[in-house]
N, CA, C and O atoms as CSV, one atom per row, in Angstrom:
chain,resi,resn,atom,element,x,y,z
A,1,MET,N,N,113.002,109.791,96.321
A,1,MET,CA,C,112.412,109.435,97.595
A,1,MET,C,C,110.955,109.059,97.346
A,1,MET,O,O,110.230,109.764,96.644
A,2,ARG,N,N,110.543,107.950,97.924
A,2,ARG,CA,C,109.181,107.465,97.665
A,2,ARG,C,C,108.631,106.780,98.917
A,2,ARG,O,O,109.368,106.132,99.660
A,3,LEU,N,N,107.327,106.935,99.137
A,3,LEU,CA,C,106.637,106.269,100.231
A,3,LEU,C,C,105.321,105.733,99.690
A,3,LEU,O,O,104.526,106.483,99.124
A,4,ASN,N,N,105.091,104.431,99.864
A,4,ASN,CA,C,103.893,103.779,99.338
A,4,ASN,C,C,103.047,103.198,100.461
A,4,ASN,O,O,103.561,102.722,101.473
A,5,PHE,N,N,101.745,103.248,100.256
A,5,PHE,CA,C,100.789,102.629,101.165
A,5,PHE,C,C,99.821,101.807,100.326
A,5,PHE,O,O,99.288,102.297,99.331
A,6,TYR,N,N,99.595,100.567,100.722
A,6,TYR,CA,C,98.654,99.687,100.040
A,6,TYR,C,C,97.592,99.275,101.043
A,6,TYR,O,O,97.905,98.746,102.110
A,7,LYS,N,N,96.330,99.520,100.696
A,7,LYS,CA,C,95.218,99.209,101.595
A,7,LYS,C,C,94.157,98.399,100.856
A,7,LYS,O,O,93.065,98.903,100.596
A,8,PRO,N,N,94.466,97.149,100.515
A,8,PRO,CA,C,93.473,96.317,99.835
A,8,PRO,C,C,92.462,95.742,100.827
A,8,PRO,O,O,92.717,95.700,102.031
A,9,ASN,N,N,91.331,95.307,100.317
A,9,ASN,CA,C,90.352,94.585,101.129
A,9,ASN,C,C,89.615,93.596,100.228
A,9,ASN,O,O,89.655,93.712,99.003
A,10,LYS,N,N,88.950,92.637,100.835
A,10,LYS,CA,C,88.329,91.581,100.029
A,10,LYS,C,C,87.112,92.043,99.247
A,10,LYS,O,O,86.659,91.333,98.349
A,11,SER,N,N,86.573,93.207,99.562
A,11,SER,CA,C,85.464,93.731,98.758
A,11,SER,C,C,85.957,94.563,97.570
A,11,SER,O,O,85.155,95.157,96.850
A,12,CYS,N,N,87.270,94.602,97.370
A,12,CYS,CA,C,87.902,95.302,96.228
A,12,CYS,C,C,87.594,96.799,96.192
A,12,CYS,O,O,87.455,97.379,95.115
A,13,THR,N,N,87.489,97.415,97.351
A,13,THR,CA,C,87.281,98.862,97.409
A,13,THR,C,C,88.508,99.571,97.978
A,13,THR,O,O,88.428,100.737,98.367
A,14,GLY,N,N,89.633,98.875,98.027
A,14,GLY,CA,C,90.851,99.441,98.599
A,14,GLY,C,C,91.528,100.442,97.680
A,14,GLY,O,O,91.148,100.631,96.524
A,15,THR,N,N,92.549,101.075,98.247
A,15,THR,CA,C,93.301,102.107,97.536
A,15,THR,C,C,94.779,101.963,97.848
A,15,THR,O,O,95.161,101.577,98.952
A,16,ALA,N,N,95.600,102.277,96.865
A,16,ALA,CA,C,97.039,102.425,97.068
A,16,ALA,C,C,97.359,103.899,96.886
A,16,ALA,O,O,96.829,104.552,95.988
A,17,ALA,N,N,98.224,104.416,97.740
A,17,ALA,CA,C,98.655,105.806,97.627
A,17,ALA,C,C,100.168,105.855,97.652
A,17,ALA,O,O,100.823,105.107,98.379
A,18,SER,N,N,100.701,106.739,96.853
A,18,SER,CA,C,102.144,106.878,96.744
A,18,SER,C,C,102.512,108.348,96.871
A,18,SER,O,O,101.821,109.219,96.342
A,19,PHE,N,N,103.597,108.614,97.570
A,19,PHE,CA,C,104.168,109.958,97.670
A,19,PHE,C,C,105.558,109.871,97.066
A,19,PHE,O,O,106.380,109.065,97.501
A,20,ASN,N,N,105.821,110.696,96.070
A,20,ASN,CA,C,107.067,110.602,95.327
A,20,ASN,C,C,107.699,111.986,95.188
A,20,ASN,O,O,107.032,112.951,94.815
A,21,VAL,N,N,108.981,112.066,95.492
A,21,VAL,CA,C,109.726,113.308,95.336
A,21,VAL,C,C,110.645,113.147,94.135
A,21,VAL,O,O,111.438,112.208,94.072
A,22,SER,N,N,110.536,114.058,93.189
A,22,SER,CA,C,111.411,114.023,92.025
A,22,SER,C,C,112.198,115.325,91.944
A,22,SER,O,O,111.793,116.357,92.477
A,23,LYS,N,N,113.327,115.242,91.266
A,23,LYS,CA,C,114.217,116.399,91.163
A,23,LYS,C,C,114.431,116.739,89.701
A,23,LYS,O,O,114.652,115.859,88.869
A,24,ASP,N,N,114.361,118.033,89.400
A,24,ASP,CA,C,114.703,118.514,88.066
A,24,ASP,C,C,115.481,119.820,88.229
A,24,ASP,O,O,115.885,120.173,89.337
A,25,GLU,N,N,115.688,120.531,87.125
A,25,GLU,CA,C,116.491,121.763,87.185
A,25,GLU,C,C,115.854,122.853,88.036
A,25,GLU,O,O,116.549,123.763,88.488
A,26,LYS,N,N,114.551,122.780,88.262
A,26,LYS,CA,C,113.855,123.784,89.074
A,26,LYS,C,C,113.884,123.456,90.557
A,26,LYS,O,O,113.571,124.318,91.379
A,27,GLY,N,N,114.252,122.233,90.922
A,27,GLY,CA,C,114.273,121.829,92.328
A,27,GLY,C,C,113.518,120.528,92.541
A,27,GLY,O,O,113.426,119.689,91.645
A,28,LEU,N,N,112.981,120.379,93.741
A,28,LEU,CA,C,112.247,119.164,94.088
A,28,LEU,C,C,110.750,119.378,93.940
A,28,LEU,O,O,110.229,120.464,94.193
A,29,THR,N,N,110.077,118.321,93.527
A,29,THR,CA,C,108.626,118.355,93.383
A,29,THR,C,C,108.043,117.146,94.096
A,29,THR,O,O,108.550,116.032,93.967
A,30,LEU,N,N,106.974,117.373,94.846
A,30,LEU,CA,C,106.280,116.316,95.569
A,30,LEU,C,C,104.980,115.988,94.845
A,30,LEU,O,O,104.134,116.855,94.625
A,31,TYR,N,N,104.843,114.719,94.480
A,31,TYR,CA,C,103.624,114.233,93.844
A,31,TYR,C,C,102.980,113.182,94.734
A,31,TYR,O,O,103.665,112.460,95.459
A,32,THR,N,N,101.683,113.108,94.671
A,32,THR,CA,C,100.972,112.003,95.291
A,32,THR,C,C,100.070,111.381,94.240
A,32,THR,O,O,99.518,112.078,93.389
A,33,SER,N,N,99.927,110.074,94.304
A,33,SER,CA,C,99.065,109.393,93.346
A,33,SER,C,C,98.239,108.331,94.063
A,33,SER,O,O,98.630,107.795,95.100
A,34,PHE,N,N,97.093,108.052,93.475
A,34,PHE,CA,C,96.152,107.069,94.005
A,34,PHE,C,C,95.822,106.058,92.921
A,34,PHE,O,O,95.715,106.408,91.746
A,35,VAL,N,N,95.660,104.801,93.318
A,35,VAL,CA,C,95.203,103.750,92.413
A,35,VAL,C,C,94.138,102.948,93.154
A,35,VAL,O,O,94.336,102.530,94.294
A,36,LYS,N,N,93.012,102.741,92.489
A,36,LYS,CA,C,91.956,101.919,93.088
A,36,LYS,C,C,92.289,100.439,92.928
A,36,LYS,O,O,92.906,100.027,91.946
A,37,GLN,N,N,91.877,99.666,93.897
A,37,GLN,CA,C,92.130,98.228,93.901
A,37,GLN,C,C,91.461,97.566,92.699
A,37,GLN,O,O,90.338,97.906,92.326
A,38,ALA,N,N,92.187,96.602,92.096
A,38,ALA,CA,C,91.679,95.908,90.914
A,38,ALA,C,C,91.159,94.511,91.226
A,38,ALA,O,O,90.247,94.031,90.553
A,39,GLY,N,N,91.720,93.853,92.228
A,39,GLY,CA,C,91.305,92.480,92.482
A,39,GLY,C,C,91.675,92.008,93.872
A,39,GLY,O,O,92.337,92.715,94.632
A,40,TRP,N,N,91.234,90.793,94.192
A,40,TRP,CA,C,91.486,90.180,95.490
A,40,TRP,C,C,91.687,88.684,95.288
A,40,TRP,O,O,90.876,88.026,94.637
A,41,ASP,N,N,92.763,88.154,95.843
A,41,ASP,CA,C,93.034,86.717,95.804
A,41,ASP,C,C,92.719,86.162,97.182
A,41,ASP,O,O,93.469,86.378,98.134
A,42,GLU,N,N,91.611,85.449,97.284
A,42,GLU,CA,C,91.162,84.930,98.586
A,42,GLU,C,C,92.162,83.932,99.164
A,42,GLU,O,O,92.363,83.899,100.378
A,43,ALA,N,N,92.786,83.126,98.325
A,43,ALA,CA,C,93.726,82.106,98.807
A,43,ALA,C,C,94.920,82.741,99.525
A,43,ALA,O,O,95.327,82.278,100.590
A,44,SER,N,N,95.473,83.796,98.941
A,44,SER,CA,C,96.634,84.450,99.562
A,44,SER,C,C,96.232,85.642,100.428
A,44,SER,O,O,97.058,86.204,101.147
A,45,ARG,N,N,94.949,86.023,100.351
A,45,ARG,CA,C,94.426,87.183,101.079
A,45,ARG,C,C,95.209,88.456,100.739
A,45,ARG,O,O,95.557,89.255,101.609
A,46,LYS,N,N,95.467,88.607,99.436
A,46,LYS,CA,C,96.197,89.777,98.940
A,46,LYS,C,C,95.386,90.469,97.859
A,46,LYS,O,O,94.713,89.832,97.048
A,47,GLY,N,N,95.469,91.780,97.870
A,47,GLY,CA,C,94.812,92.576,96.842
A,47,GLY,C,C,95.793,92.942,95.751
A,47,GLY,O,O,97.007,92.904,95.951
A,48,SER,N,N,95.259,93.295,94.600
A,48,SER,CA,C,96.108,93.717,93.488
A,48,SER,C,C,95.655,95.085,92.974
A,48,SER,O,O,94.474,95.430,93.003
A,49,PHE,N,N,96.637,95.843,92.505
A,49,PHE,CA,C,96.394,97.189,92.000
A,49,PHE,C,C,96.933,97.379,90.587
A,49,PHE,O,O,96.535,98.315,89.893
A,50,THR,N,N,97.828,96.504,90.160
A,50,THR,CA,C,98.559,96.665,88.903
A,50,THR,C,C,97.641,96.868,87.710
A,50,THR,O,O,97.917,97.714,86.858
A,51,GLN,N,N,96.560,96.113,87.633
A,51,GLN,CA,C,95.669,96.199,86.481
A,51,GLN,C,C,95.038,97.587,86.325
A,51,GLN,O,O,94.665,97.971,85.216
A,52,ASN,N,N,94.916,98.331,87.406
A,52,ASN,CA,C,94.316,99.668,87.335
A,52,ASN,C,C,95.344,100.793,87.230
A,52,ASN,O,O,94.968,101.953,87.066
A,53,ALA,N,N,96.631,100.469,87.321
A,53,ALA,CA,C,97.673,101.499,87.380
A,53,ALA,C,C,97.709,102.400,86.152
A,53,ALA,O,O,98.124,103.554,86.255
A,54,LYS,N,N,97.290,101.908,85.008
A,54,LYS,CA,C,97.311,102.707,83.771
A,54,LYS,C,C,95.920,103.168,83.338
A,54,LYS,O,O,95.774,103.786,82.284
A,55,ASN,N,N,94.907,102.874,84.137
A,55,ASN,CA,C,93.537,103.244,83.805
A,55,ASN,C,C,93.228,104.631,84.381
A,55,ASN,O,O,93.166,104.791,85.600
A,56,PRO,N,N,93.032,105.640,83.511
A,56,PRO,CA,C,92.807,107.001,84.011
A,56,PRO,C,C,91.540,107.159,84.854
A,56,PRO,O,O,91.423,108.123,85.610
A,57,GLU,N,N,90.603,106.240,84.737
A,57,GLU,CA,C,89.392,106.304,85.555
A,57,GLU,C,C,89.612,105.712,86.945
A,57,GLU,O,O,88.797,105.912,87.845
A,58,LYS,N,N,90.708,104.990,87.115
A,58,LYS,CA,C,90.997,104.322,88.386
A,58,LYS,C,C,92.242,104.881,89.064
A,58,LYS,O,O,92.696,104.343,90.074
A,59,THR,N,N,92.799,105.967,88.509
A,59,THR,CA,C,94.006,106.580,89.069
A,59,THR,C,C,93.847,108.089,89.135
A,59,THR,O,O,93.036,108.680,88.421
A,60,ALA,N,N,94.626,108.689,89.992
A,60,ALA,CA,C,94.692,110.150,90.075
A,60,ALA,C,C,96.065,110.527,90.593
A,60,ALA,O,O,96.654,109.806,91.398
A,61,ALA,N,N,96.567,111.647,90.131
A,61,ALA,CA,C,97.860,112.155,90.600
A,61,ALA,C,C,97.767,113.662,90.736
A,61,ALA,O,O,97.055,114.329,89.984
A,62,LEU,N,N,98.489,114.181,91.696
A,62,LEU,CA,C,98.543,115.626,91.853
A,62,LEU,C,C,99.839,116.031,92.513
A,62,LEU,O,O,100.504,115.235,93.177
A,63,LYS,N,N,100.178,117.284,92.313
A,63,LYS,CA,C,101.395,117.856,92.872
A,63,LYS,C,C,101.031,118.608,94.147
A,63,LYS,O,O,100.044,119.342,94.186
A,64,LEU,N,N,101.831,118.417,95.181
A,64,LEU,CA,C,101.641,119.147,96.431
A,64,LEU,C,C,102.791,120.122,96.611
A,64,LEU,O,O,103.941,119.775,96.343
A,65,ASN,N,N,102.500,121.332,97.059
A,65,ASN,CA,C,103.562,122.312,97.281
A,65,ASN,C,C,104.068,122.241,98.728
A,65,ASN,O,O,103.557,121.461,99.532
A,66,GLN,N,N,105.060,123.051,99.046
A,66,GLN,CA,C,105.668,123.028,100.372
A,66,GLN,C,C,104.656,123.366,101.470
A,66,GLN,O,O,104.651,122.731,102.525
A,67,THR,N,N,103.816,124.344,101.229
A,67,THR,CA,C,102.827,124.732,102.242
A,67,THR,C,C,101.828,123.607,102.490
A,67,THR,O,O,101.433,123.364,103.630
A,68,GLU,N,N,101.425,122.934,101.442
A,68,GLU,CA,C,100.493,121.809,101.608
A,68,GLU,C,C,101.152,120.666,102.364
A,68,GLU,O,O,100.517,120.037,103.211
A,69,ALA,N,N,102.420,120.392,102.069
A,69,ALA,CA,C,103.148,119.359,102.808
A,69,ALA,C,C,103.243,119.734,104.286
A,69,ALA,O,O,103.012,118.897,105.159
A,70,ALA,N,N,103.583,120.989,104.563
A,70,ALA,CA,C,103.673,121.447,105.953
A,70,ALA,C,C,102.314,121.391,106.644
A,70,ALA,O,O,102.235,121.085,107.834
A,71,SER,N,N,101.258,121.682,105.916
A,71,SER,CA,C,99.912,121.634,106.489
A,71,SER,C,C,99.508,120.204,106.841
A,71,SER,O,O,98.805,119.980,107.826
A,72,MET,N,N,99.946,119.247,106.042
A,72,MET,CA,C,99.661,117.839,106.353
A,72,MET,C,C,100.449,117.402,107.590
A,72,MET,O,O,99.926,116.666,108.428
A,73,ILE,N,N,101.684,117.842,107.710
A,73,ILE,CA,C,102.487,117.544,108.903
A,73,ILE,C,C,101.785,118.112,110.134
A,73,ILE,O,O,101.629,117.424,111.143
A,74,ARG,N,N,101.370,119.354,110.042
A,74,ARG,CA,C,100.679,120.007,111.163
A,74,ARG,C,C,99.399,119.269,111.527
A,74,ARG,O,O,99.078,119.118,112.706
A,75,ALA,N,N,98.671,118.812,110.522
A,75,ALA,CA,C,97.426,118.074,110.773
A,75,ALA,C,C,97.700,116.816,111.588
A,75,ALA,O,O,96.939,116.497,112.501
A,76,VAL,N,N,98.770,116.100,111.274
A,76,VAL,CA,C,99.129,114.898,112.032
A,76,VAL,C,C,99.507,115.272,113.459
A,76,VAL,O,O,99.006,114.673,114.411
A,77,ARG,N,N,100.370,116.238,113.612
A,77,ARG,CA,C,100.904,116.589,114.934
A,77,ARG,C,C,99.859,117.236,115.844
A,77,ARG,O,O,99.907,117.070,117.063
A,78,LYS,N,N,98.930,117.962,115.262
A,78,LYS,CA,C,97.906,118.658,116.057
A,78,LYS,C,C,96.549,117.957,116.002
A,78,LYS,O,O,95.578,118.425,116.598
A,79,GLU,N,N,96.487,116.823,115.279
A,79,GLU,CA,C,95.232,116.085,115.116
A,79,GLU,C,C,94.112,117.005,114.646
A,79,GLU,O,O,93.036,117.074,115.240
A,80,THR,N,N,94.408,117.707,113.556
A,80,THR,CA,C,93.461,118.648,112.984
A,80,THR,C,C,93.316,118.396,111.491
A,80,THR,O,O,94.061,117.603,110.916
A,81,LYS,N,N,92.381,119.054,110.879
A,81,LYS,CA,C,92.065,118.848,109.464
A,81,LYS,C,C,92.782,119.872,108.587
A,81,LYS,O,O,92.957,121.030,108.967
A,82,PHE,N,N,93.188,119.418,107.419
A,82,PHE,CA,C,93.719,120.302,106.383
A,82,PHE,C,C,92.929,120.044,105.108
A,82,PHE,O,O,92.728,118.893,104.721
A,83,SER,N,N,92.486,121.104,104.461
A,83,SER,CA,C,91.809,120.939,103.177
A,83,SER,C,C,92.171,122.102,102.268
A,83,SER,O,O,92.466,123.206,102.726
A,84,THR,N,N,92.142,121.831,100.986
A,84,THR,CA,C,92.435,122.853,99.986
A,84,THR,C,C,91.829,122.421,98.665
A,84,THR,O,O,91.308,121.313,98.539
A,85,VAL,N,N,91.901,123.301,97.687
A,85,VAL,CA,C,91.393,123.006,96.352
A,85,VAL,C,C,92.462,123.400,95.335
A,85,VAL,O,O,93.054,124.475,95.431
A,86,HIS,N,N,92.703,122.525,94.366
A,86,HIS,CA,C,93.569,122.839,93.229
A,86,HIS,C,C,92.676,123.094,92.022
A,86,HIS,O,O,91.729,122.350,91.770
A,87,VAL,N,N,92.983,124.142,91.286
A,87,VAL,CA,C,92.270,124.414,90.041
A,87,VAL,C,C,93.303,124.393,88.925
A,87,VAL,O,O,94.301,125.113,88.974
A,88,TYR,N,N,93.053,123.556,87.915
A,88,TYR,CA,C,93.989,123.409,86.810
A,88,TYR,C,C,93.216,123.156,85.528
A,88,TYR,O,O,92.418,122.222,85.446
A,89,GLN,N,N,93.454,123.981,84.544
A,89,GLN,CA,C,92.811,123.857,83.236
A,89,GLN,C,C,91.298,123.684,83.346
A,89,GLN,O,O,90.710,122.826,82.687
A,90,GLY,N,N,90.691,124.494,84.171
A,90,GLY,CA,C,89.243,124.496,84.281
A,90,GLY,C,C,88.626,123.423,85.159
A,90,GLY,O,O,87.412,123.417,85.361
A,91,SER,N,N,89.442,122.512,85.689
A,91,SER,CA,C,88.866,121.501,86.594
A,91,SER,C,C,89.445,121.709,87.991
A,91,SER,O,O,90.574,122.168,88.158
A,92,SER,N,N,88.647,121.361,88.971
A,92,SER,CA,C,89.105,121.538,90.351
A,92,SER,C,C,89.223,120.183,91.043
A,92,SER,O,O,88.489,119.238,90.753
A,93,THR,N,N,90.171,120.130,91.962
A,93,THR,CA,C,90.408,118.937,92.770
A,93,THR,C,C,90.353,119.346,94.229
A,93,THR,O,O,91.126,120.199,94.666
A,94,SER,N,N,89.449,118.749,94.985
A,94,SER,CA,C,89.356,118.989,96.423
A,94,SER,C,C,90.256,117.997,97.137
A,94,SER,O,O,90.274,116.809,96.815
A,95,ILE,N,N,90.999,118.498,98.105
A,95,ILE,CA,C,91.945,117.682,98.864
A,95,ILE,C,C,91.600,117.819,100.340
A,95,ILE,O,O,91.395,118.928,100.835
A,96,MET,N,N,91.536,116.685,101.047
A,96,MET,CA,C,91.270,116.712,102.479
A,96,MET,C,C,92.155,115.688,103.173
A,96,MET,O,O,92.268,114.541,102.740
A,97,PHE,N,N,92.776,116.126,104.252
A,97,PHE,CA,C,93.584,115.249,105.089
A,97,PHE,C,C,93.247,115.582,106.534
A,97,PHE,O,O,93.352,116.737,106.947
A,98,GLY,N,N,92.846,114.584,107.301
A,98,GLY,CA,C,92.514,114.885,108.686
A,98,GLY,C,C,92.126,113.659,109.487
A,98,GLY,O,O,91.965,112.566,108.944
A,99,PRO,N,N,91.978,113.859,110.782
A,99,PRO,CA,C,91.666,112.743,111.676
A,99,PRO,C,C,90.189,112.372,111.640
A,99,PRO,O,O,89.329,113.176,111.281
A,100,TYR,N,N,89.928,111.133,112.023
A,100,TYR,CA,C,88.563,110.674,112.214
A,100,TYR,C,C,88.575,109.592,113.284
A,100,TYR,O,O,89.603,108.965,113.541
A,101,GLU,N,N,87.435,109.385,113.892
A,101,GLU,CA,C,87.271,108.350,114.913
A,101,GLU,C,C,86.881,107.043,114.223
A,101,GLU,O,O,85.871,106.985,113.523
A,102,LYS,N,N,87.677,106.005,114.422
A,102,LYS,CA,C,87.384,104.710,113.809
A,102,LYS,C,C,86.160,104.080,114.472
A,102,LYS,O,O,85.869,104.352,115.637
A,103,LYS,N,N,85.447,103.240,113.723
A,103,LYS,CA,C,84.254,102.565,114.247
A,103,LYS,C,C,84.577,101.709,115.464
A,103,LYS,O,O,83.754,101.587,116.372
A,104,ILE,N,N,85.760,101.118,115.491
A,104,ILE,CA,C,86.155,100.259,116.608
A,104,ILE,C,C,86.837,101.049,117.723
A,104,ILE,O,O,87.351,100.468,118.678
A,105,GLY,N,N,86.837,102.359,117.598
A,105,GLY,CA,C,87.466,103.217,118.582
A,105,GLY,C,C,88.890,103.569,118.188
A,105,GLY,O,O,89.541,102.830,117.449
A,106,GLY,N,N,89.354,104.665,118.671
A,106,GLY,CA,C,90.694,105.127,118.352
A,106,GLY,C,C,90.691,106.075,117.168
A,106,GLY,O,O,89.721,106.176,116.417
A,107,LEU,N,N,91.804,106.758,117.032
A,107,LEU,CA,C,91.956,107.784,116.007
A,107,LEU,C,C,92.733,107.238,114.823
A,107,LEU,O,O,93.621,106.403,114.991
A,108,ALA,N,N,92.405,107.703,113.634
A,108,ALA,CA,C,93.150,107.423,112.412
A,108,ALA,C,C,93.051,108.677,111.543
A,108,ALA,O,O,92.362,109.632,111.903
A,109,PHE,N,N,93.734,108.673,110.407
A,109,PHE,CA,C,93.693,109.802,109.485
A,109,PHE,C,C,93.179,109.334,108.135
A,109,PHE,O,O,93.373,108.183,107.745
A,110,SER,N,N,92.526,110.237,107.435
A,110,SER,CA,C,92.018,109.970,106.106
A,110,SER,C,C,92.605,111.004,105.148
A,110,SER,O,O,92.694,112.187,105.474
A,111,PHE,N,N,92.998,110.548,103.976
A,111,PHE,CA,C,93.493,111.426,102.918
A,111,PHE,C,C,92.614,111.162,101.710
A,111,PHE,O,O,92.553,110.034,101.220
A,112,SER,N,N,91.934,112.188,101.227
A,112,SER,CA,C,91.037,111.987,100.103
A,112,SER,C,C,91.130,113.130,99.106
A,112,SER,O,O,91.428,114.273,99.451
A,113,ILE,N,N,90.867,112.777,97.869
A,113,ILE,CA,C,90.766,113.788,96.821
A,113,ILE,C,C,89.509,113.505,96.016
A,113,ILE,O,O,89.066,112.364,95.885
A,114,LYS,N,N,88.951,114.585,95.480
A,114,LYS,CA,C,87.767,114.460,94.621
A,114,LYS,C,C,87.975,115.381,93.433
A,114,LYS,O,O,88.197,116.584,93.575
A,115,ARG,N,N,87.894,114.772,92.250
A,115,ARG,CA,C,88.058,115.513,91.000
A,115,ARG,C,C,86.907,115.118,90.086
A,115,ARG,O,O,86.873,114.005,89.560
A,116,GLY,N,N,85.979,116.024,89.905
A,116,GLY,CA,C,84.787,115.690,89.117
A,116,GLY,C,C,84.046,114.545,89.776
A,116,GLY,O,O,83.701,114.616,90.956
A,117,GLU,N,N,83.800,113.491,89.016
A,117,GLU,CA,C,83.116,112.313,89.554
A,117,GLU,C,C,84.080,111.342,90.234
A,117,GLU,O,O,83.650,110.423,90.931
A,118,GLN,N,N,85.379,111.545,90.030
A,118,GLN,CA,C,86.375,110.663,90.633
A,118,GLN,C,C,86.587,111.008,92.097
A,118,GLN,O,O,86.704,112.178,92.461
A,119,GLN,N,N,86.634,109.976,92.932
A,119,GLN,CA,C,86.932,110.180,94.343
A,119,GLN,C,C,87.861,109.058,94.802
A,119,GLN,O,O,87.638,107.884,94.503
A,120,PHE,N,N,88.908,109.443,95.534
A,120,PHE,CA,C,89.887,108.500,96.065
A,120,PHE,C,C,90.080,108.800,97.534
A,120,PHE,O,O,90.118,109.961,97.939
A,121,SER,N,N,90.203,107.756,98.330
A,121,SER,CA,C,90.384,107.938,99.762
A,121,SER,C,C,91.206,106.782,100.314
A,121,SER,O,O,91.065,105.634,99.892
A,122,ILE,N,N,92.069,107.117,101.269
A,122,ILE,CA,C,92.860,106.095,101.947
A,122,ILE,C,C,92.978,106.505,103.411
A,122,ILE,O,O,93.073,107.689,103.734
A,123,SER,N,N,92.969,105.508,104.286
A,123,SER,CA,C,93.110,105.807,105.717
A,123,SER,C,C,94.498,105.404,106.191
A,123,SER,O,O,95.123,104.495,105.644
A,124,PHE,N,N,94.963,106.097,107.216
A,124,PHE,CA,C,96.270,105.835,107.815
A,124,PHE,C,C,96.106,105.643,109.314
A,124,PHE,O,O,95.482,106.459,109.992
A,125,GLU,N,N,96.665,104.568,109.816
A,125,GLU,CA,C,96.752,104.395,111.264
A,125,GLU,C,C,97.711,105.461,111.803
A,125,GLU,O,O,98.410,106.117,111.031
A,126,LEU,N,N,97.742,105.631,113.117
A,126,LEU,CA,C,98.567,106.700,113.688
A,126,LEU,C,C,100.048,106.544,113.348
A,126,LEU,O,O,100.709,107.537,113.043
A,127,GLY,N,N,100.580,105.335,113.393
A,127,GLY,CA,C,101.982,105.122,113.041
A,127,GLY,C,C,102.257,105.460,111.588
A,127,GLY,O,O,103.290,106.047,111.267
A,128,GLU,N,N,101.338,105.092,110.713
A,128,GLU,CA,C,101.484,105.425,109.295
A,128,GLU,C,C,101.403,106.933,109.085
A,128,GLU,O,O,102.114,107.486,108.246
A,129,SER,N,N,100.544,107.590,109.840
A,129,SER,CA,C,100.417,109.046,109.741
A,129,SER,C,C,101.711,109.723,110.155
A,129,SER,O,O,102.145,110.686,109.523
A,130,GLU,N,N,102.327,109.219,111.219
A,130,GLU,CA,C,103.605,109.770,111.663
A,130,GLU,C,C,104.696,109.496,110.632
A,130,GLU,O,O,105.531,110.363,110.372
A,131,LEU,N,N,104.696,108.301,110.042
A,131,LEU,CA,C,105.652,107.975,108.984
A,131,LEU,C,C,105.498,108.955,107.816
A,131,LEU,O,O,106.492,109.452,107.286
A,132,LEU,N,N,104.270,109.228,107.421
A,132,LEU,CA,C,104.019,110.191,106.355
A,132,LEU,C,C,104.520,111.574,106.754
A,132,LEU,O,O,105.153,112.256,105.949
A,133,ALA,N,N,104.246,111.995,107.979
A,133,ALA,CA,C,104.712,113.308,108.445
A,133,ALA,C,C,106.234,113.397,108.373
A,133,ALA,O,O,106.770,114.421,107.951
A,134,GLN,N,N,106.934,112.344,108.778
A,134,GLN,CA,C,108.392,112.371,108.731
A,134,GLN,C,C,108.904,112.370,107.291
A,134,GLN,O,O,109.894,113.033,106.985
A,135,PHE,N,N,108.236,111.632,106.411
A,135,PHE,CA,C,108.596,111.659,104.990
A,135,PHE,C,C,108.444,113.081,104.449
A,135,PHE,O,O,109.326,113.576,103.748
A,136,LEU,N,N,107.334,113.734,104.771
A,136,LEU,CA,C,107.093,115.096,104.304
A,136,LEU,C,C,108.106,116.068,104.897
A,136,LEU,O,O,108.527,117.005,104.218
A,137,GLU,N,N,108.504,115.864,106.147
A,137,GLU,CA,C,109.553,116.693,106.749
A,137,GLU,C,C,110.873,116.531,105.996
A,137,GLU,O,O,111.578,117.512,105.756
A,138,SER,N,N,111.207,115.300,105.625
A,138,SER,CA,C,112.432,115.048,104.858
A,138,SER,C,C,112.376,115.755,103.505
A,138,SER,O,O,113.360,116.345,103.059
A,139,TYR,N,N,111.214,115.687,102.861
A,139,TYR,CA,C,111.034,116.396,101.590
A,139,TYR,C,C,111.263,117.891,101.774
A,139,TYR,O,O,111.992,118.506,100.995
A,140,LEU,N,N,110.647,118.482,102.799
A,140,LEU,CA,C,110.806,119.919,103.020
A,140,LEU,C,C,112.263,120.278,103.296
A,140,LEU,O,O,112.785,121.233,102.720
A,141,ALA,N,N,112.917,119.528,104.164
A,141,ALA,CA,C,114.312,119.816,104.495
A,141,ALA,C,C,115.189,119.743,103.246
A,141,ALA,O,O,116.031,120.612,103.019
A,142,GLU,N,N,114.988,118.717,102.448
A,142,GLU,CA,C,115.785,118.560,101.225
A,142,GLU,C,C,115.452,119.653,100.217
A,142,GLU,O,O,116.345,120.141,99.524
A,143,SER,N,N,114.187,120.045,100.121
A,143,SER,CA,C,113.817,121.102,99.174
A,143,SER,C,C,114.452,122.434,99.576
A,143,SER,O,O,114.812,123.226,98.705
A,144,PHE,N,N,114.598,122.698,100.879
A,144,PHE,CA,C,115.264,123.919,101.327
A,144,PHE,C,C,116.745,123.877,100.976
A,144,PHE,O,O,117.315,124.888,100.566
A,145,ARG,N,N,117.375,122.704,101.135
A,145,ARG,CA,C,118.795,122.565,100.778
A,145,ARG,C,C,119.007,122.794,99.286
A,145,ARG,O,O,119.953,123.473,98.887
A,146,VAL,N,N,118.132,122.231,98.469
A,146,VAL,CA,C,118.256,122.362,97.018
A,146,VAL,C,C,118.073,123.818,96.598
A,146,VAL,O,O,118.765,124.294,95.698
A,147,GLU,N,N,117.155,124.519,97.236
A,147,GLU,CA,C,116.897,125.935,96.892
A,147,GLU,C,C,118.093,126.820,97.187
A,147,GLU,O,O,118.287,127.830,96.510
A,148,THR,N,N,118.905,126.469,98.184
A,148,THR,CA,C,120.030,127.327,98.563
A,148,THR,C,C,121.300,127.004,97.786
A,148,THR,O,O,122.314,127.681,97.953
A,149,GLN,N,N,121.258,125.982,96.942
A,149,GLN,CA,C,122.458,125.620,96.161
A,149,GLN,C,C,122.558,126.445,94.903
A,149,GLN,O,O,123.499,126.278,94.128
């Protein structure tokens, strides 16, 4: 199961984010990854990310647990903030997901991580936020089914 979001812009500061559920002998695992935008084609008005996909300075990945997934769902449904910190092998990663007021008015959500000097952020419109919440609900439901088998 996978859900991708691509947010390119002509100033090449966009981000792609992916949510991926994988299965192994221990059960289901939810990963999220970020890739910074690599380029912009003005003629087609499309951004590209492929060139940065293998660059460790332009990518980040982390594993989210069931409680974190549920907290993100709650943040969408209650329009509230969720934040946490992961510590792994001596380095910490700050995670924040929550609503913000757009400059042009209206609500949107931001998902960001910061690991050392690396920082990644992507925004979600309300429909995209709901899509993410439903994806995370599907992950949780399936992870509960797998645990009981």
